[in-house]
C-alpha positions as CSV (number, residue, x, y, z in Angstrom):
1,X,0.0,0.0,0.0
2,X,1.4,3.4,-1.0
3,X,4.6,1.9,-2.5
4,X,3.9,2.3,-6.2
5,X,6.7,4.7,-6.8
6,X,9.3,2.5,-5.0
7,X,8.1,-0.6,-6.8
8,X,8.4,1.1,-10.1
9,X,11.9,2.3,-9.2
10,X,13.1,-1.2,-8.2
11,X,11.6,-2.8,-11.3
12,X,13.3,-0.2,-13.4
13,X,16.6,-0.9,-11.7
14,X,16.5,-4.5,-12.7
15,X,16.2,-3.6,-16.4
16,X,18.7,-0.7,-16.3
17,X,22.2,-1.4,-17.5
18,X,24.9,-1.8,-14.8
19,X,28.2,0.0,-14.6
20,X,30.0,-3.0,-16.2
21,X,27.6,-3.1,-19.1
22,X,28.1,0.6,-19.7
23,X,31.8,0.2,-19.6
24,X,31.6,-2.7,-22.1
25,X,32.5,-5.4,-19.6
26,X,30.6,-8.5,-18.7
27,X,29.2,-8.3,-15.1
28,X,31.3,-10.7,-12.9
29,X,28.6,-11.1,-10.2
30,X,24.9,-10.9,-9.6
31,X,23.3,-7.5,-9.4
32,X,22.3,-6.3,-5.9
33,X,19.2,-4.2,-5.3
34,X,18.9,-2.6,-1.8
35,X,15.7,-1.8,0.0
36,X,16.9,0.5,2.8
37,X,14.7,1.7,5.7
38,X,14.1,1.6,9.4
39,X,12.6,-1.5,11.0
40,X,8.8,-1.0,10.9
41,X,8.9,1.0,7.7
42,X,7.5,-1.9,5.6
43,X,10.9,-2.6,3.9
44,X,10.6,-6.4,4.1
45,X,7.0,-6.3,2.7
46,X,8.2,-4.2,-0.2
47,X,11.0,-6.6,-0.9
48,X,8.6,-9.5,-0.8
49,X,6.3,-7.8,-3.2
50,X,9.1,-7.1,-5.6
51,X,10.2,-10.8,-5.4
52,X,6.6,-12.0,-6.0
53,X,6.4,-9.9,-9.2
54,X,9.7,-11.0,-10.7
55,X,10.0,-14.6,-9.5
56,X,8.8,-15.9,-12.8
57,X,12.0,-14.6,-14.5
58,X,14.2,-16.9,-12.3
59,X,13.3,-20.5,-13.2
60,X,15.8,-21.9,-10.6
61,X,13.7,-20.6,-7.8
62,X,13.8,-18.0,-5.0
63,X,15.9,-18.4,-1.8
64,X,15.3,-16.4,1.3
65,X,17.4,-15.9,4.4
66,X,17.3,-13.6,7.4
67,X,20.7,-12.2,8.3
68,X,20.0,-10.9,11.8
69,X,18.6,-12.7,14.8
70,X,15.7,-11.2,16.7
71,X,18.0,-9.9,19.4
72,X,20.0,-8.0,16.9
73,X,23.0,-10.3,16.6
74,X,24.2,-10.9,13.0
75,X,23.8,-14.5,11.8
76,X,27.2,-16.0,10.7
77,X,27.5,-16.1,7.0
78,X,28.4,-19.8,7.1
79,X,25.1,-20.7,8.8
80,X,23.2,-18.7,6.3
81,X,25.1,-20.3,3.4
82,X,24.4,-23.8,4.6
83,X,20.7,-23.1,5.0
84,X,20.6,-21.7,1.5
85,X,22.4,-24.7,0.1
86,X,19.9,-27.0,1.8
87,X,17.0,-25.0,0.3
88,X,18.6,-24.8,-3.2
89,X,16.2,-26.5,-5.7
90,X,17.5,-29.2,-8.0
91,X,19.0,-28.1,-11.3
92,X,16.4,-27.1,-13.8
93,X,16.2,-30.4,-15.6
94,X,12.8,-30.7,-14.1
95,X,10.0,-28.1,-14.4
96,X,10.7,-24.7,-13.0
97,X,11.1,-24.9,-9.2
98,X,8.6,-23.3,-6.9
99,X,9.6,-20.5,-4.6
100,X,11.7,-21.9,-1.8
101,X,12.7,-20.2,1.4
102,X,15.5,-20.7,3.9
103,X,15.8,-21.3,6.6
104,X,12.2,-22.0,7.5
105,X,11.3,-24.3,4.7
106,X,14.6,-26.2,4.8
107,X,13.4,-29.6,6.2
108,X,16.0,-31.6,8.2
109,X,15.0,-34.9,6.6
110,X,17.9,-36.5,4.8
111,X,16.0,-36.9,1.6
112,X,15.2,-33.2,1.5
113,X,18.8,-32.1,1.7
114,X,20.2,-30.7,-1.5
115,X,23.3,-32.4,-3.0
116,X,25.1,-29.1,-2.8
117,X,24.8,-29.0,1.0
118,X,25.7,-32.7,1.3
119,X,29.1,-32.0,-0.2
120,X,30.1,-29.7,2.5
121,X,31.4,-31.1,5.8
122,X,29.5,-30.3,9.0
123,X,32.4,-28.6,10.6
124,X,33.3,-26.5,7.5
125,X,34.4,-22.9,8.0
126,X,32.3,-19.9,6.9
127,X,34.6,-19.2,3.9
128,X,34.2,-22.8,2.7
129,X,30.5,-22.7,3.0
130,X,30.0,-19.3,1.2
131,X,32.4,-20.5,-1.5
132,X,30.3,-23.7,-1.9
133,X,27.1,-21.6,-2.2
134,X,28.6,-19.4,-4.9
135,X,29.8,-22.5,-6.8
136,X,26.3,-24.1,-6.5
137,X,24.7,-20.9,-7.9
138,X,27.1,-20.6,-10.8
139,X,25.2,-21.0,-14.1
140,X,21.8,-20.8,-12.4
141,X,19.1,-18.1,-12.5
142,X,18.2,-17.7,-8.8
143,X,16.6,-14.8,-7.0
144,X,18.1,-14.3,-3.6
145,X,16.3,-12.3,-0.9
146,X,18.5,-11.4,2.1
147,X,16.4,-9.8,4.8
148,X,17.6,-7.5,7.6
149,X,21.3,-7.4,6.6
150,X,23.6,-6.1,9.3
151,X,26.4,-4.8,7.1
152,X,27.8,-4.9,3.6
153,X,30.4,-7.6,4.3
154,X,27.6,-10.0,5.4
155,X,25.8,-9.5,2.0
156,X,29.0,-9.5,-0.1
157,X,30.0,-13.0,1.0
158,X,26.7,-14.4,-0.2
159,X,26.4,-12.6,-3.6
160,X,26.6,-15.2,-6.4
161,X,29.3,-15.1,-9.1
162,X,26.6,-15.3,-11.7
163,X,25.3,-12.3,-13.6
164,X,22.1,-14.2,-14.3
165,X,21.1,-14.1,-10.6
166,X,19.6,-11.2,-8.7
167,X,20.1,-10.3,-5.0
168,X,17.5,-8.2,-3.2
169,X,18.9,-7.1,0.1
170,X,17.0,-5.4,3.0
171,X,19.0,-3.2,5.4
172,X,18.8,-0.2,7.7
173,X,21.2,1.9,5.7
174,X,23.5,1.9,2.6
175,X,25.7,-1.1,1.9
176,X,28.9,0.7,1.3
177,X,31.5,-1.5,-0.3
178,X,29.3,-3.4,-2.6
179,X,29.9,-2.1,-6.2
180,X,27.0,-1.0,-8.4
181,X,24.4,-1.5,-5.6
182,X,21.0,-0.1,-6.4
183,X,19.4,1.5,-3.2
184,X,15.8,2.3,-2.8
185,X,15.1,4.2,0.4
186,X,11.8,3.5,2.1
187,X,10.4,6.2,4.4
188,X,6.9,6.7,5.9
189,X,3.7,6.3,3.9
190,X,2.1,9.4,2.3
191,X,-0.8,10.8,4.3
192,X,-3.5,9.3,2.0
193,X,-2.0,5.8,2.1
194,X,-1.5,6.1,5.9
195,X,-5.2,7.1,6.4
196,X,-6.3,4.2,4.1
197,X,-4.3,1.8,6.2
198,X,-6.0,3.2,9.4
199,X,-9.4,2.9,7.8
200,X,-8.8,-0.8,7.0
201,X,-7.8,-1.5,10.6
202,X,-10.1,0.7,12.7
203,X,-13.1,0.9,10.5
204,X,-14.4,3.6,8.1
205,X,-16.9,5.4,10.4
206,X,-14.5,7.1,12.8
207,X,-12.1,8.1,10.0
208,X,-15.0,9.5,7.9
209,X,-16.4,11.5,10.8
210,X,-13.1,13.0,11.8
211,X,-10.8,13.0,8.8
212,X,-8.5,15.8,10.2
213,X,-7.8,13.7,13.3
214,X,-7.0,10.7,11.1
215,X,-4.5,12.8,9.2
216,X,-3.0,14.0,12.5
217,X,-2.7,10.4,13.7
218,X,-0.9,9.5,10.5
219,X,1.5,12.3,11.0
220,X,2.1,11.4,14.7
221,X,2.9,7.9,13.5
222,X,5.3,9.4,11.0
223,X,3.6,7.2,8.4
224,X,5.3,4.1,9.7
225,X,3.3,1.0,8.7
226,X,4.1,-0.9,11.9
227,X,3.0,2.0,14.1
228,X,-0.2,2.6,12.0
229,X,-1.1,-1.1,12.3
230,X,-0.8,-0.9,16.1
231,X,-2.8,2.2,16.2
232,X,-5.5,0.7,14.0
233,X,-5.7,-2.4,16.1
234,X,-5.9,-0.3,19.3
235,X,-8.8,1.6,17.9
236,X,-10.5,-1.5,16.6
237,X,-10.6,-2.9,20.2
238,X,-12.1,0.4,21.4
239,X,-15.0,1.2,19.2
240,X,-16.2,4.1,21.5
241,X,-12.8,5.9,21.5
242,X,-12.4,8.8,19.0
243,X,-9.4,9.1,16.8
244,X,-8.7,12.5,18.4
245,X,-8.3,10.8,21.8
246,X,-5.6,8.6,20.5
247,X,-3.8,11.5,19.0
248,X,-3.9,13.3,22.3
249,X,-2.5,10.3,24.1
250,X,0.4,10.0,21.6
251,X,1.2,13.7,22.0
252,X,1.5,13.3,25.8
253,X,4.9,11.6,25.5
254,X,6.8,13.4,22.7
255,X,10.2,12.2,24.0
256,X,9.9,8.6,22.7
257,X,9.6,7.5,19.1
258,X,6.2,6.9,17.5
259,X,6.5,3.1,17.5
260,X,7.6,3.0,21.1
261,X,4.8,5.3,22.2
262,X,2.1,3.3,20.4
263,X,3.5,0.0,21.7
264,X,3.4,1.5,25.2
265,X,-0.3,2.4,24.8
266,X,-1.2,-1.0,23.5
267,X,0.8,-2.7,26.4
268,X,-0.8,-0.5,29.1
269,X,-4.2,-1.2,27.7
270,X,-3.9,-5.0,28.1
271,X,-4.8,-6.9,31.3
272,X,-1.8,-7.5,33.6
273,X,-1.4,-11.2,32.7
274,X,-1.6,-10.5,28.9
275,X,0.8,-7.5,29.2
276,X,3.3,-9.8,31.1
277,X,3.0,-12.5,28.4
278,X,3.6,-9.8,25.7
279,X,6.8,-8.7,27.4
280,X,8.0,-12.3,27.9
281,X,7.6,-13.0,24.2
282,X,10.9,-11.3,23.7
283,X,12.4,-14.5,25.4
284,X,11.0,-16.8,22.7
285,X,13.7,-18.6,20.8
286,X,14.2,-17.1,17.3
287,X,11.2,-14.8,18.1
288,X,8.9,-17.7,17.2
289,X,6.1,-18.6,19.6
290,X,3.2,-21.1,19.7
291,X,0.6,-21.7,22.4
292,X,3.0,-24.2,24.2
293,X,5.8,-21.7,24.3
294,X,3.6,-18.9,25.4
295,X,2.1,-21.1,28.1
296,X,5.5,-22.0,29.4
297,X,6.7,-18.4,29.4
298,X,3.7,-17.0,31.2
299,X,2.9,-20.0,33.4
300,X,-0.7,-20.2,32.1
301,X,-2.8,-22.9,30.5
302,X,-2.4,-23.6,26.7
303,X,-6.0,-22.6,26.1
304,X,-5.4,-19.1,27.7
305,X,-2.2,-18.8,25.7
306,X,-4.0,-19.6,22.5
307,X,-6.7,-17.0,23.1
308,X,-4.1,-14.3,24.1
309,X,-1.9,-15.0,21.1
310,X,-4.9,-14.7,18.8
311,X,-5.6,-11.3,20.4
312,X,-2.0,-10.2,19.9
313,X,-2.3,-11.2,16.2
314,X,-5.4,-9.0,15.8
315,X,-3.5,-6.1,17.4
316,X,-0.6,-6.6,14.9
317,X,1.8,-7.5,17.8
318,X,2.5,-10.8,16.1
319,X,2.6,-12.2,12.6
320,X,1.3,-15.6,11.8
321,X,3.8,-17.9,10.1
322,X,2.3,-19.0,6.8
323,X,1.1,-22.6,6.5
324,X,2.2,-23.4,10.1
325,X,-1.1,-23.4,12.1
326,X,-0.9,-21.6,15.5
327,X,2.7,-20.5,15.0
328,X,3.5,-16.8,15.3
329,X,6.6,-14.6,15.1
330,X,7.4,-11.4,16.9
331,X,8.0,-8.6,14.3
332,X,11.7,-7.6,14.3
333,X,10.8,-3.9,14.9
334,X,9.0,-4.8,18.2
335,X,11.4,-7.3,19.6
336,X,14.0,-4.9,21.1
337,X,11.1,-2.7,22.5
338,X,9.5,-5.7,24.2
339,X,12.9,-6.8,25.6
340,X,13.4,-3.3,27.0
341,X,9.9,-3.4,28.6
342,X,10.7,-6.8,30.2
343,X,14.0,-5.6,31.5
344,X,12.3,-2.5,33.0
345,X,9.2,-4.1,34.5
346,X,10.1,-7.7,35.3
347,X,12.6,-8.8,37.9
348,X,15.6,-10.8,36.7
349,X,14.5,-13.8,38.8
350,X,11.1,-13.8,36.9
351,X,12.8,-13.7,33.6
352,X,15.1,-16.5,34.6
353,X,12.1,-18.6,35.7
354,X,10.3,-17.9,32.4
355,X,13.4,-19.1,30.5
356,X,13.6,-22.2,32.6
357,X,9.9,-23.1,32.1
358,X,10.4,-22.7,28.3
359,X,13.5,-24.9,28.3
360,X,11.8,-27.6,30.4
361,X,8.7,-27.6,28.1
362,X,11.0,-27.9,25.0
363,X,12.9,-30.8,26.7
364,X,9.6,-32.6,27.3
365,X,8.4,-32.0,23.7
366,X,11.7,-33.3,22.3
367,X,11.5,-36.4,24.5
368,X,8.0,-37.0,23.2
369,X,9.2,-36.5,19.6
370,X,11.9,-39.1,20.1
371,X,9.5,-41.6,21.7
372,X,7.1,-41.2,18.7
373,X,9.8,-42.4,16.4
374,X,9.9,-45.8,18.1
375,X,8.1,-49.0,17.0
376,X,6.8,-52.0,18.8
377,X,5.1,-52.7,22.0
378,X,7.7,-51.0,24.2
379,X,7.5,-47.8,22.2
380,X,3.7,-47.9,22.4
381,X,3.8,-48.3,26.2
382,X,6.3,-45.3,26.5
383,X,4.0,-43.3,24.3
384,X,1.0,-44.0,26.5
385,X,2.9,-43.0,29.6
386,X,3.3,-39.4,28.3
387,X,0.8,-36.7,29.2
388,X,-1.9,-36.4,26.5
389,X,-0.8,-32.8,25.7
390,X,2.7,-34.0,24.7
391,X,1.8,-37.0,22.6
392,X,2.2,-37.0,18.8
393,X,-0.4,-38.9,16.8
394,X,2.3,-40.7,14.9
395,X,6.0,-40.8,13.7
396,X,5.1,-38.6,10.6
397,X,3.6,-35.9,12.8
398,X,6.6,-35.9,15.1
399,X,9.0,-35.7,12.2
400,X,6.9,-32.9,10.7
401,X,7.0,-31.0,14.0
402,X,10.8,-31.5,14.2
403,X,11.2,-30.2,10.7
404,X,9.0,-27.2,11.2
405,X,10.7,-26.2,14.5
406,X,14.2,-27.1,13.5
407,X,15.7,-23.6,13.4
408,X,13.7,-22.6,16.5
409,X,15.1,-25.6,18.5
410,X,18.6,-24.8,17.4
411,X,18.1,-21.2,18.4
412,X,16.8,-22.4,21.8
413,X,20.0,-24.5,22.2
414,X,22.2,-21.6,21.3
415,X,20.4,-19.3,23.7
416,X,20.5,-21.8,26.5
417,X,24.2,-22.6,26.0
418,X,25.0,-18.9,25.9
419,X,22.9,-18.0,29.0
420,X,25.3,-19.4,31.6
421,X,22.6,-19.5,34.3
422,X,20.6,-22.6,33.2
423,X,23.4,-25.0,32.2
424,X,21.7,-28.1,33.6
425,X,18.6,-27.5,31.5
426,X,20.7,-26.5,28.5
427,X,22.5,-29.9,28.7
428,X,19.2,-31.8,28.9
429,X,17.8,-29.8,26.0
430,X,20.8,-30.5,23.8
431,X,20.9,-34.2,24.7
432,X,17.2,-34.6,23.8
433,X,17.7,-32.6,20.6
434,X,20.5,-34.9,19.5
435,X,18.4,-38.0,20.2
436,X,15.4,-36.6,18.4
437,X,17.4,-35.7,15.3
438,X,19.1,-39.1,15.2
439,X,15.8,-40.9,15.7
440,X,13.9,-39.0,12.9
441,X,16.6,-37.9,10.5
442,X,19.6,-40.2,11.1
443,X,23.3,-39.4,11.7
444,X,24.1,-38.5,8.1
445,X,21.0,-36.4,7.4
446,X,21.4,-34.4,10.6
447,X,25.2,-34.2,10.6
448,X,25.4,-30.4,10.3
449,X,22.9,-29.8,13.1
450,X,24.5,-32.4,15.3
451,X,27.9,-30.7,14.8
452,X,26.3,-27.4,16.0
453,X,24.7,-29.0,19.1
454,X,27.9,-30.9,20.1
455,X,29.9,-27.7,19.8
456,X,27.4,-26.0,22.2
457,X,27.7,-28.9,24.6
458,X,31.4,-28.6,24.5
459,X,31.2,-24.9,25.3
460,X,29.0,-25.7,28.3
461,X,31.1,-28.5,29.5
462,X,34.3,-26.4,29.4
463,X,32.6,-23.5,31.2
464,X,31.4,-25.8,34.0
465,X,34.6,-27.8,34.1
466,X,32.9,-31.1,33.3
467,X,35.8,-33.1,31.8
468,X,33.7,-36.3,31.2
469,X,31.2,-34.4,29.1
470,X,33.9,-32.4,27.4
471,X,35.5,-35.7,26.3
472,X,32.1,-37.0,25.1
473,X,31.5,-33.8,23.0
474,X,35.0,-33.9,21.5
475,X,34.6,-37.5,20.6
476,X,31.2,-36.8,18.9
477,X,32.6,-33.9,17.0
478,X,35.7,-35.8,15.9
479,X,33.5,-38.7,14.7
480,X,31.5,-36.3,12.5
481,X,34.8,-35.0,11.1
482,X,36.0,-38.5,10.4
483,X,32.8,-39.5,8.8
484,X,33.0,-36.6,6.3
485,X,36.7,-37.2,5.3
486,X,38.3,-34.6,7.6
487,X,40.8,-37.0,9.1
488,X,43.3,-34.3,10.2
489,X,40.6,-32.3,12.1
490,X,39.3,-35.6,13.5
491,X,42.8,-36.5,14.8
492,X,43.1,-33.2,16.6
493,X,39.7,-33.7,18.2
494,X,40.5,-37.2,19.3
495,X,43.7,-36.1,20.9
496,X,41.8,-33.4,22.8
497,X,39.2,-36.0,23.9
498,X,42.0,-38.2,25.2
499,X,43.4,-35.4,27.4
500,X,39.9,-34.7,28.7
501,X,39.2,-38.4,29.3
502,X,42.4,-38.7,31.3
503,X,41.5,-35.6,33.4
504,X,38.1,-37.1,34.1
505,X,39.6,-40.6,34.8
506,X,37.1,-42.0,32.4
507,X,38.4,-45.4,31.1
508,X,35.8,-45.6,28.3
509,X,36.6,-42.2,26.9
510,X,40.4,-42.9,27.1
511,X,40.1,-46.3,25.4
512,X,37.7,-44.9,22.8
513,X,40.0,-41.9,22.0
514,X,43.1,-44.1,21.7
515,X,41.3,-46.4,19.2
516,X,40.0,-43.5,17.3
517,X,43.4,-41.8,17.1
518,X,44.6,-45.1,15.6
519,X,41.8,-45.0,13.1
520,X,42.6,-41.4,12.1
521,X,46.3,-42.2,11.6
522,X,45.2,-45.2,9.4
523,X,43.0,-43.0,7.4
524,X,45.9,-40.6,6.9
525,X,48.1,-43.4,5.7
526,X,50.4,-43.5,8.8
527,X,50.1,-47.3,9.5
528,X,52.9,-47.5,12.0
529,X,51.3,-45.0,14.3
530,X,47.9,-46.5,13.7
531,X,49.1,-49.9,14.9
532,X,50.9,-48.3,17.9
533,X,47.7,-46.5,19.0
534,X,45.6,-49.6,18.5
535,X,48.1,-51.4,20.7
536,X,47.7,-48.8,23.4
537,X,43.9,-49.1,23.3
538,X,44.3,-52.9,23.4
539,X,46.4,-52.8,26.5
540,X,43.7,-50.6,28.1
541,X,41.0,-53.1,27.2
542,X,43.0,-56.1,28.4
543,X,43.7,-54.4,31.7
544,X,40.0,-54.2,32.3
545,X,39.3,-57.7,30.9
546,X,37.1,-56.4,28.1
547,X,37.5,-59.4,25.8
548,X,35.1,-58.5,23.1
549,X,36.7,-55.0,22.6
550,X,40.1,-56.6,22.8
551,X,39.3,-59.1,20.0
552,X,38.0,-56.2,17.8
553,X,41.2,-54.3,18.4
554,X,43.3,-57.3,17.5
555,X,41.5,-57.3,14.2
556,X,42.2,-53.6,13.6
557,X,45.9,-54.1,14.4
558,X,46.0,-56.9,11.9
559,X,44.4,-54.8,9.2
560,X,47.0,-52.0,9.8
561,X,49.9,-54.5,9.6
562,X,48.5,-56.1,6.5
563,X,48.2,-52.8,4.7
564,X,51.8,-52.1,5.7
565,X,52.9,-55.4,4.2
566,X,53.7,-57.0,7.6
567,X,51.7,-60.2,6.9
568,X,53.2,-62.3,9.6
569,X,52.3,-59.8,12.3
570,X,48.8,-59.5,10.7
571,X,48.3,-63.3,11.0
572,X,49.5,-63.3,14.6
573,X,46.9,-60.7,15.5
574,X,44.2,-62.5,13.5
575,X,44.8,-65.6,15.6
576,X,44.7,-63.6,18.8
577,X,41.4,-62.2,17.8
578,X,40.0,-65.7,17.2
579,X,41.3,-66.8,20.6
580,X,39.5,-63.9,22.4
581,X,36.2,-64.6,20.6
582,X,36.5,-68.2,21.5
583,X,37.0,-67.3,25.2
584,X,34.0,-65.1,25.0
585,X,31.9,-67.8,23.3
586,X,30.7,-65.2,20.7
587,X,29.8,-67.6,17.9
588,X,29.1,-65.2,15.0
589,X,32.1,-63.0,15.9
590,X,34.3,-66.1,16.1
591,X,33.1,-67.3,12.7
592,X,33.8,-63.9,11.2
593,X,37.3,-63.7,12.8
594,X,38.1,-67.2,11.4
595,X,36.9,-66.1,8.0
596,X,39.3,-63.0,8.1
597,X,42.1,-65.3,9.3
598,X,41.5,-67.6,6.4
599,X,41.5,-64.8,3.9
600,X,44.8,-63.6,5.4
601,X,46.3,-67.1,5.1
602,X,45.1,-67.2,1.5
603,X,46.7,-63.9,0.7
604,X,50.0,-65.2,2.0
605,X,49.8,-68.3,-0.1
606,X,49.0,-70.7,2.8
607,X,46.1,-72.4,0.9
608,X,46.0,-75.6,2.9
609,X,45.8,-73.7,6.2
610,X,43.2,-71.4,4.6
611,X,41.0,-74.3,3.6
612,X,41.1,-75.8,7.1
613,X,40.3,-72.3,8.7
614,X,37.4,-71.7,6.3
615,X,35.9,-75.1,7.2
616,X,36.2,-74.3,10.9
617,X,34.6,-70.9,10.3
618,X,31.7,-72.5,8.5
619,X,31.2,-74.9,11.5
620,X,31.1,-71.9,13.9
621,X,28.6,-70.1,11.6
622,X,26.4,-73.2,11.5
623,X,26.5,-73.3,15.3
624,X,25.5,-69.6,15.4
625,X,22.6,-70.4,13.0
626,X,23.6,-67.4,10.9
627,X,22.7,-68.5,7.3
628,X,24.0,-65.5,5.5
629,X,27.3,-65.6,7.2
630,X,27.7,-69.3,6.5
631,X,26.8,-68.7,2.8
632,X,29.4,-66.0,2.5
633,X,32.0,-68.3,4.0
634,X,31.0,-71.0,1.5
635,X,31.5,-68.6,-1.4
636,X,34.9,-67.5,0.0
637,X,35.9,-71.2,0.3
638,X,34.8,-71.8,-3.3
639,X,37.2,-69.1,-4.4
640,X,40.1,-70.8,-2.7
641,X,39.2,-74.1,-4.2
642,X,39.1,-72.6,-7.7
643,X,42.6,-71.2,-7.2
644,X,43.8,-74.6,-6.1
645,X,42.3,-76.2,-9.3
646,X,39.3,-78.0,-7.8
647,X,36.3,-76.5,-9.7
648,X,34.0,-79.4,-8.8
649,X,34.3,-78.8,-5.1
650,X,34.0,-75.1,-5.7
651,X,30.7,-75.6,-7.5
652,X,29.4,-77.7,-4.6
653,X,30.1,-74.9,-2.2
654,X,28.6,-72.2,-4.4
655,X,25.4,-74.3,-4.7
656,X,25.3,-74.6,-0.9
657,X,25.6,-70.9,-0.6
658,X,22.9,-70.2,-3.1
659,X,20.6,-72.7,-1.4
660,X,21.2,-71.0,2.0
661,X,20.5,-67.6,0.6
662,X,17.2,-68.8,-1.0
663,X,16.1,-70.4,2.2
664,X,17.1,-67.4,4.4
665,X,14.0,-65.3,5.3
666,X,14.1,-61.7,4.4
667,X,15.2,-59.6,7.3
668,X,17.1,-62.5,8.9
669,X,20.4,-62.2,10.7
670,X,23.2,-60.6,8.6
């Protein structure tokens, strides 16, 4: 409303030739249009309307990202780049992609992850992530909307190196440093448009009766859409109050800004409980609130919270999140004002209690979300044991809730970890978040989010001096690095975990770190150090009489020696692994260890020994009643017989393997 001139100017800027074109050079990067204005001026709505009008020109879709958190802290460029990579539509081999947004529409399910995001390691630095984003956008026609940018550097890192793309940035002021940026300054609405907006909100009668007061009210609001919306909502709730009365009340406090004055009038006109809930909404993670969150913040029933949030929405104190049910967000222009009101009118202990209630409620919801992912009778019993208000109808509903609240939950974890006063609740929250993500998404699909949460857990553990939890967090982070091919970073993490485990006197962490250090060295090709660290871990396991773990380590040492060409050492450790499994009477593990020993003997040319060992392995697999394992051993034995020139015996063993695989029921033991 009232932005025809600005829209025409922005549309004209898209068509206008840039400085590079005028100079006869090809544009090296995407063009950047800037919508500049104060929060509450309608700058984001103007940018969205521009995007809606020109989205059809960009067949590879529209990507959206907010570059500032509700509290005013800039979002790291790497985090924004990862969300944009996840939301990036598939290449335009299919029909033109629909408008996509990030981060809200970026589902955490593994199948929804873009291949561009999957190629970036979870612990990648910001520079690596932004470079991956620019590479993924090369050759595409994408429209990128960057809302609430903090500075020019933040935007510049995300601008694609493709002249066919377009970037629409929203910021408070000019983005000095970005070449050829096209600014469009958004101020207040003209008087006629401001009065029209008041008429839509407050009704036509009062404006028609007193048009002069309506114009004065528009002037007192400086034509700011956010202030006008609050004023219209305030008048709509008070049908007997004249527009002139509102003008008089606004003029009574000329020291404050128009938005602050109008918010104060709306706040003071609410009942005490509703006003308190309004102030506490500034504590909602990521500025997003639903009835459960509002109920926890204010300490009221969910029904009361639902009714109060609906009233706030009618008063333009909240915006409803599209296609998300009863999910609202606090407008960015109101968030700092609500936080200032809460700091002035509420005691610190009350704010801390509200945060604690919200975290506790989130922990319980995450627990219920994880329980909903289970199957079988035990999962059903655990589901029935939950309060009715926390139960999810089914696994799909729980997964959808987790996907929808993904960024809110991560914001809650970041806020809790940075608070410093509620570390116990923060640790419980992050633990439940990790379990819910693994249950619904899996380790690979949620790797980036898990990396973030484990880093937060590490920060809390170090702040509190919890060496055992520090070791666990370091092991988890290093595992994620190792899984994504960052062996050098994983080795550093495992060494730090070893030091923390020794400080905590945690034998599990120490043994686990030693073995993982050996695995990292093996991945890096340093087989001597790998065998040495495996040996240290083996000594730790043997000292604690952990036979199964020791047998597994014997196998890893044998693998390292075999890869280094030390086959005699490898055979010795293979035999030691078989001995440990026999002592532990683990039939399938013993059969597998014997099979590995037989393959090692075959590799060293000891075919007769290999035949005897394979037959012994088959006998153990038969005792374990593992048909698939027995069939695999028959096939391996057939290969040895063929190399020895006995094709008839080899065929017999292959037929036995085929018969076992045909008889094996689907889903049987592997």
